[in-house]
N, C-alpha and C positions, 0 to 999 in steps of 0.2 A: 756255702755251708751258712743253713738258718741257724739263727741263736732263739733257742728254747725255754723257756718259761725258768726251769734250774741253771744256765746259765747268766740271766736277769739278776735274778732271783739270790740262788742259797751262792752262788759262788762269788757275788759280791758281795753277800752276808760274811762268809770265810774269811774273802781281804779286810774288808771291815773293824770285823769282832779280832781278828788276830794282830790289827793294828791299835785298837784298845787296851787287848793284850800286852804291845811294845809300851802305848805312852804310859799305862800303870806303874809299867818297870822303872821306863825313863821317871815320872813324876815322882816311885817310892827315892831313887836313886839325889835326885836331888833335892828333895824334902829335907833324907839325910845329911846333907852333905853342906845344908846351908843350913843345917838347927829351924827348918820348918815345921811344924805341927802337923802332921796327918791328918788328924781330926778337923782340924780348918780346915785344910784344905777340901775333905770329905763332906763340910758342910757350906762349900762357897757357893756364891750361887752371882749370874749374872743381872741380875735385877732381884729384887726381895720378896715380887710376886714370882716370880722361878722358882723350880724344884731344883734342890742342891746338888753340886756335882758326883754323889754317890748314886744319887738319881737318874742320871745321865748315866753311866757307864748302866746300871740296872736298865733302864729302858732299851742300851742297845740291846741287850739280850732280849728284854720281848718283844721287840723288833722285830727280831729273826728265828730265834727257836719259839718262841712264843708267838709267833707268827704262823710259822708252819704247825704246828702245834693244832693253832686255834681253827685251819683251813683244814686239816687231817680231821677234827672232831665238828668241823660247821660251827665252832663258833669261839669270836676271840673276843674276852674280856681284856681293858688293859689292866697291868698292878694297881691296886689302891691301897692306899695306907702310907704311913710315912717311912720310908727307909730308913733302915738303922745299919747296915754293911760298914764293916769294917774293911781299913785294905786290904787284908787277909782272903777277908770274904771277897769282896770285889773280885783278887786274882781269881780264887776258886772259881766261883762262878763264870765269868772269861772262859777259861780254859776249860769248865764242863761245857757252856755252850759252844764255844768253838770244835771239842771232841764230838759233841751230836751234831754240829751242821755236817761233820765230813762226813758222819753215819747215813746222812743221806745218798740216796742214789739218784742218778738223773732220772729213771723209770717214775723213782716212788714221787720226784716232784712233778715231772711231766702229766704225772697221768691225774693231777688235782688242778691242771687247766681249768676246765669245768665246774668243777664244782664248786659247791652253795656255803656257803659262808657267812656268818652275822655278826659283825661289830656291836656291838652291844656297851652302851656307857647310862648308868641311871637308867631313864625311861628312851632315851637313845637309840634306835636300832635301826641301822644299814646295811641292808643285803648285796652283798658281791660276787662278783665269782671268785673263789679261785684266783686264778692270774690278776685279774682286778684289784685285789685288797692286797697283794702280793707286792703289784707294780706299783698300784698310784698310793695305797696306804703306808703297807709296812717299808719298802725301799724310802721312801722319800721321810720316813719319821727315822726311818736308824741313821741318816744322815746329819737330822737333825740334829740329835742328841749325841752323836759324834761328835760334830765339829763342836755341839755344848761343850762336852768334854773335853773336850781340845782347846779352846778359847779360856776355860777355867784355869788347865792349866799352867797353858802361856800366861797368863795373870797372877799366876804365881812367878814368873820366872822361869818355867823349866823351859830348857835351850831344844827346841823343835823346832818344826818346821815342814813342808808339806810334804815333803817325801813317808814322813814320820804317819802322818795323818792319810799316806796314800797305801803303805802298806806295799804287801809284796806283787808289782805290777805284772800281768801278764804279759811278757814279751814273744817275741817272733825266732822261734828254734830255729 
């Protein structure tokens, strides 16, 4: 069986986005049990020059649903501005992203393989094929931001392990 663009991207996006939803639930529960202010977690950063936790979660959505929509439309622009979402808004956004990802069919995504897409940030424009953009830009970015969100929760003492990050793995049936 050959692996398709859908398998390598959207299936992975669903797995990681669902895991992010799980991390948010575990993070909220831990913070409430430990009297940790959720706003402090939302604003936490690995380093002062990095964007906060809330952005990391929003970036996972941007590099999953946003990436697919960018390829479909031929243009991807990363989100800009200061993220302001509270915990409830992040949970709702992740749930909505997961629903959207599950609505894409393999045929829809596989048809984007050779499409043209331009990544545009400021004055910089980079041309990709759909497959090249999704595989070499969006998948690594999704994992970068998901890992950063995971790490920020671990730094707050949230009892998470690798299985929480991995989410639902696909076992042989």
